[in-house]
DOFIKE-978925 format. One record per residue: residue number from 1; x, y, z of N, C-alpha, C, O in turn. Coordinates in nm, 4 decimals, always signed. Example, Ala and Ser with C-alpha at 12.3 -4.5 7.8 and 13.67 -1.06 7.14 Angstrom:
<sites>
site i = 1&n.east = +1.3190&n.north = -0.5690&n.up = +0.7800&ca.east = +1.2300&ca.north = -0.4500&ca.up = +0.7800&c.east = +1.3200&c.north = -0.3300&c.up = +0.7800&o.east = +1.4236&o.north = -0.3319&o.up = +0.8465
site i = 2&n.east = +1.2850&n.north = -0.2250&n.up = +0.7080&ca.east = +1.3670&ca.north = -0.1060&ca.up = +0.7140&c.east = +1.2900&c.north = +0.0030&c.up = +0.7870&o.east = +1.3409&o.north = +0.1138&o.up = +0.8039
</sites>
This chain:
<sites>
site i = 1&n.east = -1.1226&n.north = +0.4010&n.up = -0.1889&ca.east = -1.0451&ca.north = +0.5210&ca.up = -0.1573&c.east = -1.1125&c.north = +0.6455&c.up = -0.2160&o.east = -1.0943&o.north = +0.7553&o.up = -0.1634
site i = 2&n.east = -1.1892&n.north = +0.6305&n.up = -0.3230&ca.east = -1.2572&ca.north = +0.7437&ca.up = -0.3845&c.east = -1.3538&c.north = +0.8078&c.up = -0.2852&o.east = -1.3619&o.north = +0.9303&o.up = -0.2761
site i = 3&n.east = -1.4269&n.north = +0.7250&n.up = -0.2112&ca.east = -1.5181&ca.north = +0.7804&ca.up = -0.1110&c.east = -1.4453&c.north = +0.8558&c.up = -0.0028&o.east = -1.4894&o.north = +0.9637&o.up = +0.0367
site i = 4&n.east = -1.3385&n.north = +0.8043&n.up = +0.0449&ca.east = -1.2557&ca.north = +0.8711&ca.up = +0.1453&c.east = -1.2047&c.north = +1.0095&c.up = +0.0926&o.east = -1.2158&o.north = +1.1123&o.up = +0.1594
site i = 5&n.east = -1.1513&n.north = +1.0050&n.up = -0.0248&ca.east = -1.0961&ca.north = +1.1266&ca.up = -0.0804&c.east = -1.2038&c.north = +1.2314&c.up = -0.1041&o.east = -1.1847&o.north = +1.3488&o.up = -0.0722
site i = 6&n.east = -1.3154&n.north = +1.1900&n.up = -0.1591&ca.east = -1.4291&ca.north = +1.2839&ca.up = -0.1822&c.east = -1.4763&c.north = +1.3429&c.up = -0.0479&o.east = -1.4990&o.north = +1.4634&o.up = -0.0371
site i = 7&n.east = -1.4904&n.north = +1.2595&n.up = +0.0507&ca.east = -1.5422&ca.north = +1.3036&ca.up = +0.1818&c.east = -1.4446&c.north = +1.4062&c.up = +0.2460&o.east = -1.4867&o.north = +1.5099&o.up = +0.2973
site i = 8&n.east = -1.3151&n.north = +1.3743&n.up = +0.2416&ca.east = -1.2154&ca.north = +1.4635&ca.up = +0.3012&c.east = -1.2081&c.north = +1.5964&c.up = +0.2241&o.east = -1.2013&o.north = +1.7029&o.up = +0.2854
site i = 9&n.east = -1.2094&n.north = +1.5908&n.up = +0.0955&ca.east = -1.2038&ca.north = +1.7102&ca.up = +0.0138&c.east = -1.3269&c.north = +1.7998&c.up = +0.0352&o.east = -1.3150&o.north = +1.9218&o.up = +0.0460
site i = 10&n.east = -1.4425&n.north = +1.7382&n.up = +0.0410&ca.east = -1.5654&ca.north = +1.8093&ca.up = +0.0678&c.east = -1.5573&c.north = +1.8744&c.up = +0.2059&o.east = -1.6051&o.north = +1.9862&o.up = +0.2247
site i = 11&n.east = -1.4970&n.north = +1.8046&n.up = +0.3023&ca.east = -1.4785&ca.north = +1.8663&ca.up = +0.4348&c.east = -1.3897&c.north = +1.9910&c.up = +0.4320&o.east = -1.3980&o.north = +2.0760&o.up = +0.5207
site i = 12&n.east = -1.3063&n.north = +2.0008&n.up = +0.3311&ca.east = -1.2226&ca.north = +2.1192&ca.up = +0.3168&c.east = -1.2920&c.north = +2.2248&c.up = +0.2330&o.east = -1.2343&o.north = +2.3302&o.up = +0.2065
site i = 13&n.east = -1.4132&n.north = +2.1986&n.up = +0.1915&ca.east = -1.4919&ca.north = +2.2990&ca.up = +0.1205&c.east = -1.4892&c.north = +2.2871&c.up = -0.0337&o.east = -1.5407&o.north = +2.3735&o.up = -0.1047
site i = 14&n.east = -1.4286&n.north = +2.1790&n.up = -0.0826&ca.east = -1.4217&ca.north = +2.1655&ca.up = -0.2267&c.east = -1.5445&c.north = +2.0892&c.up = -0.2777&o.east = -1.5965&o.north = +2.0007&o.up = -0.2097
site i = 15&n.east = -1.5897&n.north = +2.1247&n.up = -0.3984&ca.east = -1.6963&ca.north = +2.0505&ca.up = -0.4640&c.east = -1.6330&c.north = +1.9335&c.up = -0.5392&o.east = -1.5470&o.north = +1.9518&o.up = -0.6254
site i = 16&n.east = -1.6785&n.north = +1.8110&n.up = -0.5037&ca.east = -1.6206&ca.north = +1.6958&ca.up = -0.5626&c.east = -1.7270&c.north = +1.5934&c.up = -0.6043&o.east = -1.7820&o.north = +1.5254&o.up = -0.5177
site i = 17&n.east = -1.7572&n.north = +1.5805&n.up = -0.7312&ca.east = -1.8502&ca.north = +1.4777&ca.up = -0.7719&c.east = -1.7916&c.north = +1.3383&c.up = -0.7559&o.east = -1.6757&o.north = +1.3158&o.up = -0.7906
site i = 18&n.east = -1.8683&n.north = +1.2468&n.up = -0.7051&ca.east = -1.8223&ca.north = +1.1028&ca.up = -0.6917&c.east = -1.8091&c.north = +1.0448&c.up = -0.8250&o.east = -1.9037&o.north = +1.0504&o.up = -0.9037
site i = 19&n.east = -1.6918&n.north = +0.9864&n.up = -0.8576&ca.east = -1.6758&ca.north = +0.9245&ca.up = -0.9888&c.east = -1.7586&c.north = +0.8021&c.up = -1.0059&o.east = -1.7890&o.north = +0.7318&o.up = -0.9096
site i = 20&n.east = -1.7959&n.north = +0.7757&n.up = -1.1301&ca.east = -1.8759&ca.north = +0.6549&ca.up = -1.1612&c.east = -1.7887&c.north = +0.5397&c.up = -1.2059&o.east = -1.8391&o.north = +0.4304&o.up = -1.2316
site i = 21&n.east = -1.6605&n.north = +0.5620&n.up = -1.2155&ca.east = -1.5666&ca.north = +0.4597&ca.up = -1.2545&c.east = -1.4279&c.north = +0.5179&c.up = -1.2729&o.east = -1.4101&o.north = +0.6384&o.up = -1.2552
site i = 22&n.east = -1.3335&n.north = +0.4409&n.up = -1.3062&ca.east = -1.1970&ca.north = +0.4874&ca.up = -1.3280&c.east = -1.1271&c.north = +0.5130&c.up = -1.1952&o.east = -1.1672&o.north = +0.4625&o.up = -1.0903
site i = 23&n.east = -1.0222&n.north = +0.5922&n.up = -1.2031&ca.east = -0.9431&ca.north = +0.6143&ca.up = -1.0829&c.east = -0.8975&c.north = +0.7606&c.up = -1.0747&o.east = -0.7887&o.north = +0.7924&o.up = -1.0267
site i = 24&n.east = -0.9863&n.north = +0.8479&n.up = -1.1241&ca.east = -0.9625&ca.north = +0.9944&ca.up = -1.1195&c.east = -1.0780&c.north = +1.0659&c.up = -1.0554&o.east = -1.1935&o.north = +1.0244&o.up = -1.0648
site i = 25&n.east = -1.0439&n.north = +1.1744&n.up = -0.9900&ca.east = -1.1487&ca.north = +1.2683&ca.up = -0.9418&c.east = -1.1289&c.north = +1.4013&c.up = -1.0161&o.east = -1.0169&o.north = +1.4346&o.up = -1.0548
site i = 26&n.east = -1.2351&n.north = +1.4753&n.up = -1.0355&ca.east = -1.2274&ca.north = +1.6091&ca.up = -1.0989&c.east = -1.2940&c.north = +1.7086&c.up = -1.0000&o.east = -1.4058&o.north = +1.7530&o.up = -1.0259
site i = 27&n.east = -1.2289&n.north = +1.7439&n.up = -0.8892&ca.east = -1.2835&ca.north = +1.8441&ca.up = -0.7981&c.east = -1.2784&c.north = +1.9814&c.up = -0.8606&o.east = -1.1931&o.north = +2.0126&o.up = -0.9437
site i = 28&n.east = -1.3751&n.north = +2.0635&n.up = -0.8164&ca.east = -1.3812&ca.north = +2.2046&ca.up = -0.8619&c.east = -1.2712&c.north = +2.2775&c.up = -0.7875&o.east = -1.2575&o.north = +2.2648&o.up = -0.6658
site i = 29&n.east = -1.1930&n.north = +2.3537&n.up = -0.8621&ca.east = -1.0840&ca.north = +2.4293&ca.up = -0.8011&c.east = -1.1380&c.north = +2.5554&c.up = -0.7348&o.east = -1.2214&o.north = +2.6237&o.up = -0.7942
site i = 30&n.east = -1.0936&n.north = +2.5886&n.up = -0.6141&ca.east = -1.1428&ca.north = +2.7060&ca.up = -0.5475&c.east = -1.0930&c.north = +2.8392&c.up = -0.6090&o.east = -1.1514&o.north = +2.9453&o.up = -0.5870
site i = 31&n.east = -0.9866&n.north = +2.8299&n.up = -0.6841&ca.east = -0.9300&ca.north = +2.9422&ca.up = -0.7597&c.east = -0.8975&c.north = +2.8929&c.up = -0.9008&o.east = -0.9320&o.north = +2.7797&o.up = -0.9349
site i = 32&n.east = -0.8333&n.north = +2.9735&n.up = -0.9823&ca.east = -0.7864&ca.north = +2.9292&ca.up = -1.1118&c.east = -0.7198&c.north = +2.7951&c.up = -1.0987&o.east = -0.6370&o.north = +2.7749&o.up = -1.0099
site i = 33&n.east = -0.7570&n.north = +2.6969&n.up = -1.1916&ca.east = -0.7084&ca.north = +2.5625&ca.up = -1.1781&c.east = -0.5579&c.north = +2.5500&c.up = -1.1894&o.east = -0.4974&o.north = +2.4695&o.up = -1.1186
site i = 34&n.east = -0.4961&n.north = +2.6278&n.up = -1.2769&ca.east = -0.3495&ca.north = +2.6226&ca.up = -1.2870&c.east = -0.2843&c.north = +2.6767&c.up = -1.1607&o.east = -0.1884&o.north = +2.6183&o.up = -1.1102
site i = 35&n.east = -0.3342&n.north = +2.7842&n.up = -1.1113&ca.east = -0.2807&ca.north = +2.8453&ca.up = -0.9870&c.east = -0.2932&c.north = +2.7449&c.up = -0.8730&o.east = -0.1979&o.north = +2.7228&o.up = -0.7983
site i = 36&n.east = -0.4089&n.north = +2.6853&n.up = -0.8601&ca.east = -0.4307&ca.north = +2.5887&ca.up = -0.7487&c.east = -0.3356&c.north = +2.4693&c.up = -0.7611&o.east = -0.2769&o.north = +2.4263&o.up = -0.6617
site i = 37&n.east = -0.3203&n.north = +2.4167&n.up = -0.8806&ca.east = -0.2266&ca.north = +2.3090&ca.up = -0.8987&c.east = -0.0860&c.north = +2.3456&c.up = -0.8625&o.east = -0.0117&o.north = +2.2619&o.up = -0.8113
site i = 38&n.east = -0.0461&n.north = +2.4716&n.up = -0.8880&ca.east = +0.0874&ca.north = +2.5178&ca.up = -0.8498&c.east = +0.0976&c.north = +2.5280&c.up = -0.6970&o.east = +0.2016&o.north = +2.4949&o.up = -0.6401
site i = 39&n.east = -0.0096&n.north = +2.5734&n.up = -0.6299&ca.east = -0.0065&ca.north = +2.5745&ca.up = -0.4820&c.east = +0.0122&c.north = +2.4364&c.up = -0.4282&o.east = +0.0905&o.north = +2.4153&o.up = -0.3356
site i = 40&n.east = -0.0622&n.north = +2.3367&n.up = -0.4874&ca.east = -0.0517&ca.north = +2.2002&ca.up = -0.4391&c.east = +0.0883&c.north = +2.1416&c.up = -0.4660&o.east = +0.1418&o.north = +2.0639&o.up = -0.3869
site i = 41&n.east = +0.1439&n.north = +2.1814&n.up = -0.5784&ca.east = +0.2805&ca.north = +2.1332&ca.up = -0.6158&c.east = +0.3762&c.north = +2.1759&c.up = -0.5011&o.east = +0.4645&o.north = +2.0981&o.up = -0.4651
site i = 42&n.east = +0.3615&n.north = +2.2919&n.up = -0.4455&ca.east = +0.4479&ca.north = +2.3404&ca.up = -0.3383&c.east = +0.4341&c.north = +2.2500&c.up = -0.2150&o.east = +0.5244&o.north = +2.2416&o.up = -0.1317
site i = 43&n.east = +0.3215&n.north = +2.1845&n.up = -0.2061&ca.east = +0.2927&ca.north = +2.0893&ca.up = -0.0908&c.east = +0.3268&c.north = +1.9472&c.up = -0.1302&o.east = +0.2908&o.north = +1.8522&o.up = -0.0607
site i = 44&n.east = +0.3954&n.north = +1.9330&n.up = -0.2405&ca.east = +0.4373&ca.north = +1.8019&ca.up = -0.2963&c.east = +0.3151&c.north = +1.7122&c.up = -0.3301&o.east = +0.3159&o.north = +1.5909&o.up = -0.3092
site i = 45&n.east = +0.2137&n.north = +1.7771&n.up = -0.3819&ca.east = +0.0903&ca.north = +1.7057&ca.up = -0.4296&c.east = +0.0817&c.north = +1.7313&c.up = -0.5810&o.east = +0.0707&o.north = +1.8459&o.up = -0.6244
site i = 46&n.east = +0.0865&n.north = +1.6270&n.up = -0.6581&ca.east = +0.0821&ca.north = +1.6392&ca.up = -0.8018&c.east = -0.0595&c.north = +1.6110&c.up = -0.8523&o.east = -0.1119&o.north = +1.4999&o.up = -0.8442
site i = 47&n.east = -0.1185&n.north = +1.7202&n.up = -0.9057&ca.east = -0.2473&ca.north = +1.7134&ca.up = -0.9720&c.east = -0.2334&c.north = +1.7852&c.up = -1.1053&o.east = -0.1334&o.north = +1.8525&o.up = -1.1301
site i = 48&n.east = -0.3315&n.north = +1.7711&n.up = -1.1891&ca.east = -0.3256&ca.north = +1.8284&ca.up = -1.3280&c.east = -0.4439&c.north = +1.9245&c.up = -1.3450&o.east = -0.5566&o.north = +1.8926&o.up = -1.3072
site i = 49&n.east = -0.4163&n.north = +2.0453&n.up = -1.4036&ca.east = -0.5252&ca.north = +2.1383&ca.up = -1.4267&c.east = -0.6333&c.north = +2.0789&c.up = -1.5162&o.east = -0.6026&o.north = +2.0149&o.up = -1.6168
site i = 50&n.east = -0.7553&n.north = +2.0991&n.up = -1.4814&ca.east = -0.8653&ca.north = +2.0499&ca.up = -1.5621&c.east = -0.8756&c.north = +2.1127&c.up = -1.6995&o.east = -0.9329&o.north = +2.0540&o.up = -1.7914
site i = 51&n.east = -0.8186&n.north = +2.2355&n.up = -1.7140&ca.east = -0.8269&ca.north = +2.3053&ca.up = -1.8385&c.east = -0.7581&c.north = +2.2265&c.up = -1.9553&o.east = -0.7916&o.north = +2.2449&o.up = -2.0723
site i = 52&n.east = -0.6633&n.north = +2.1407&n.up = -1.9194&ca.east = -0.6005&ca.north = +2.0549&ca.up = -2.0187&c.east = -0.6926&c.north = +1.9413&c.up = -2.0651&o.east = -0.6632&o.north = +1.8733&o.up = -2.1634
site i = 53&n.east = -0.8025&n.north = +1.9215&n.up = -1.9947&ca.east = -0.8984&ca.north = +1.8142&ca.up = -2.0301&c.east = -1.0356&c.north = +1.8741&c.up = -2.0707&o.east = -1.1375&o.north = +1.8051&o.up = -2.0738
site i = 54&n.east = -1.0332&n.north = +2.0045&n.up = -2.1013&ca.east = -1.1573&ca.north = +2.0721&ca.up = -2.1384&c.east = -1.2503&c.north = +2.1027&c.up = -2.0194&o.east = -1.3702&o.north = +2.1243&o.up = -2.0374
site i = 55&n.east = -1.1939&n.north = +2.1041&n.up = -1.8997&ca.east = -1.2674&ca.north = +2.1250&ca.up = -1.7787&c.east = -1.2018&c.north = +2.2400&c.up = -1.6981&o.east = -1.1539&o.north = +2.2148&o.up = -1.5876
site i = 56&n.east = -1.1980&n.north = +2.3623&n.up = -1.7479&ca.east = -1.1361&ca.north = +2.4712&ca.up = -1.6745&c.east = -1.2022&c.north = +2.4866&c.up = -1.5340&o.east = -1.3193&o.north = +2.4537&o.up = -1.5151
site i = 57&n.east = -1.1258&n.north = +2.5357&n.up = -1.4405&ca.east = -1.1693&ca.north = +2.5551&ca.up = -1.3005&c.east = -1.1914&c.north = +2.4231&c.up = -1.2261&o.east = -1.2532&o.north = +2.4208&o.up = -1.1196
site i = 58&n.east = -1.1426&n.north = +2.3181&n.up = -1.2805&ca.east = -1.1379&ca.north = +2.1868&ca.up = -1.2128&c.east = -0.9940&c.north = +2.1354&c.up = -1.2156&o.east = -0.9101&o.north = +2.1854&o.up = -1.2907
site i = 59&n.east = -0.9677&n.north = +2.0365&n.up = -1.1338&ca.east = -0.8325&ca.north = +1.9718&ca.up = -1.1442&c.east = -0.8536&c.north = +1.8226&c.up = -1.1368&o.east = -0.9535&o.north = +1.7744&o.up = -1.0834
site i = 60&n.east = -0.7596&n.north = +1.7519&n.up = -1.1904&ca.east = -0.7695&ca.north = +1.6059&ca.up = -1.1964&c.east = -0.6697&c.north = +1.5488&c.up = -1.0986&o.east = -0.5539&o.north = +1.5905&o.up = -1.0960
site i = 61&n.east = -0.7125&n.north = +1.4559&n.up = -1.0199&ca.east = -0.6295&ca.north = +1.3850&ca.up = -0.9239&c.east = -0.6574&c.north = +1.2316&c.up = -0.9362&o.east = -0.7712&o.north = +1.1849&o.up = -0.9421
site i = 62&n.east = -0.5467&n.north = +1.1605&n.up = -0.9393&ca.east = -0.5578&ca.north = +1.0158&ca.up = -0.9461&c.east = -0.5541&c.north = +0.9601&c.up = -0.8054&o.east = -0.4752&o.north = +1.0025&o.up = -0.7210
site i = 63&n.east = -0.6434&n.north = +0.8623&n.up = -0.7824&ca.east = -0.6330&ca.north = +0.7951&ca.up = -0.6494&c.east = -0.5903&c.north = +0.6506&c.up = -0.6649&o.east = -0.6281&o.north = +0.5627&o.up = -0.5874
site i = 64&n.east = -0.5069&n.north = +0.6287&n.up = -0.7719&ca.east = -0.4506&ca.north = +0.4981&ca.up = -0.7927&c.east = -0.3138&c.north = +0.4836&c.up = -0.7351&o.east = -0.2256&o.north = +0.4224&o.up = -0.7954
site i = 65&n.east = -0.2957&n.north = +0.5389&n.up = -0.6198&ca.east = -0.1706&ca.north = +0.5326&ca.up = -0.5445&c.east = -0.1940&c.north = +0.4654&c.up = -0.4112&o.east = -0.3079&o.north = +0.4376&o.up = -0.3737
site i = 66&n.east = -0.0848&n.north = +0.4390&n.up = -0.3390&ca.east = -0.0994&ca.north = +0.3784&ca.up = -0.2078&c.east = -0.1910&c.north = +0.4654&c.up = -0.1174&o.east = -0.1809&o.north = +0.5881&o.up = -0.1190
site i = 67&n.east = -0.2781&n.north = +0.4023&n.up = -0.0406&ca.east = -0.3717&ca.north = +0.4736&ca.up = +0.0435&c.east = -0.3038&c.north = +0.5717&c.up = +0.1386&o.east = -0.3579&o.north = +0.6785&o.up = +0.1672
site i = 68&n.east = -0.1887&n.north = +0.5362&n.up = +0.1861&ca.east = -0.1123&ca.north = +0.6278&ca.up = +0.2762&c.east = -0.0719&c.north = +0.7547&c.up = +0.2070&o.east = -0.0696&o.north = +0.8603&o.up = +0.2702
site i = 69&n.east = -0.0396&n.north = +0.7490&n.up = +0.0791&ca.east = -0.0063&ca.north = +0.8683&ca.up = +0.0011&c.east = -0.1269&c.north = +0.9631&c.up = +0.0025&o.east = -0.1096&o.north = +1.0829&o.up = +0.0248
site i = 70&n.east = -0.2433&n.north = +0.9144&n.up = -0.0198&ca.east = -0.3618&ca.north = +0.9956&ca.up = -0.0226&c.east = -0.3890&c.north = +1.0513&c.up = +0.1164&o.east = -0.4141&o.north = +1.1710&o.up = +0.1299
site i = 71&n.east = -0.3850&n.north = +0.9704&n.up = +0.2173&ca.east = -0.4106&ca.north = +1.0121&ca.up = +0.3520&c.east = -0.3137&c.north = +1.1209&c.up = +0.3959&o.east = -0.3525&o.north = +1.2182&o.up = +0.4604
site i = 72&n.east = -0.1870&n.north = +1.1030&n.up = +0.3600&ca.east = -0.0853&ca.north = +1.1973&ca.up = +0.3983&c.east = -0.0921&c.north = +1.3300&c.up = +0.3191&o.east = -0.0323&o.north = +1.4293&o.up = +0.3608
site i = 73&n.east = -0.1623&n.north = +1.3321&n.up = +0.2088&ca.east = -0.1779&ca.north = +1.4536&ca.up = +0.1268&c.east = -0.2801&c.north = +1.5522&c.up = +0.1832&o.east = -0.2806&o.north = +1.6694&o.up = +0.1458
site i = 74&n.east = -0.3654&n.north = +1.5055&n.up = +0.2719&ca.east = -0.4751&ca.north = +1.5928&ca.up = +0.3175&c.east = -0.4268&c.north = +1.7168&c.up = +0.3899&o.east = -0.4891&o.north = +1.8223&o.up = +0.3783
site i = 75&n.east = -0.3171&n.north = +1.7070&n.up = +0.4646&ca.east = -0.2632&ca.north = +1.8232&ca.up = +0.5260&c.east = -0.2142&c.north = +1.9257&c.up = +0.4245&o.east = -0.2302&o.north = +2.0459&o.up = +0.4459
site i = 76&n.east = -0.1571&n.north = +1.8821&n.up = +0.3186&ca.east = -0.1139&ca.north = +1.9691&ca.up = +0.2112&c.east = -0.2290&c.north = +2.0377&c.up = +0.1414&o.east = -0.2210&o.north = +2.1557&o.up = +0.1074
site i = 77&n.east = -0.3375&n.north = +1.9622&n.up = +0.1199&ca.east = -0.4554&ca.north = +2.0197&ca.up = +0.0616&c.east = -0.5099&c.north = +2.1330&c.up = +0.1535&o.east = -0.5428&o.north = +2.2423&o.up = +0.1075
site i = 78&n.east = -0.5174&n.north = +2.1025&n.up = +0.2805&ca.east = -0.5679&ca.north = +2.2031&ca.up = +0.3763&c.east = -0.4792&c.north = +2.3253&c.up = +0.3805&o.east = -0.5303&o.north = +2.4371&o.up = +0.3875
site i = 79&n.east = -0.3485&n.north = +2.3086&n.up = +0.3765&ca.east = -0.2558&ca.north = +2.4188&ca.up = +0.3826&c.east = -0.2686&c.north = +2.5038&c.up = +0.2549&o.east = -0.2636&o.north = +2.6267&o.up = +0.2610
site i = 80&n.east = -0.2846&n.north = +2.4387&n.up = +0.1423&ca.east = -0.2983&ca.north = +2.5122&ca.up = +0.0128&c.east = -0.4262&c.north = +2.5932&c.up = +0.0109&o.east = -0.4275&o.north = +2.7073&o.up = -0.0353
site i = 81&n.east = -0.5347&n.north = +2.5340&n.up = +0.0613&ca.east = -0.6622&ca.north = +2.6047&ca.up = +0.0613&c.east = -0.6599&c.north = +2.7187&c.up = +0.1523&o.east = -0.7152&o.north = +2.8237&o.up = +0.1193
site i = 82&n.east = -0.5983&n.north = +2.7060&n.up = +0.2676&ca.east = -0.5909&ca.north = +2.8146&ca.up = +0.3683&c.east = -0.4976&c.north = +2.9273&c.up = +0.3194&o.east = -0.5035&o.north = +3.0374&o.up = +0.3741
site i = 83&n.east = -0.4152&n.north = +2.9045&n.up = +0.2225&ca.east = -0.3156&ca.north = +3.0021&ca.up = +0.1770&c.east = -0.3681&c.north = +3.1142&c.up = +0.0954&o.east = -0.2967&o.north = +3.2115&o.up = +0.0714
site i = 84&n.east = -0.4950&n.north = +3.1047&n.up = +0.0499&ca.east = -0.5481&ca.north = +3.2159&ca.up = -0.0331&c.east = -0.6689&c.north = +3.2759&c.up = +0.0316&o.east = -0.7275&o.north = +3.3699&o.up = -0.0222
</sites>
């Protein structure tokens, strides 16, 4: 699922390094990480600002959920990105 998520997010214009392990991605936020996480929250997508992990301007997303949850979140990501 990491490959799918990376590919889809890159298609939306986000910079997303492919993880080497674990079940988290740290995409680069297109705006302030806290602001972007709040936009995603309005789309019912829960991510965490990277600044809390020493990675400002990134956000953390877990892909350890049901595949359908990830696939269904892509519209929300697109809407949040288009909103600014």
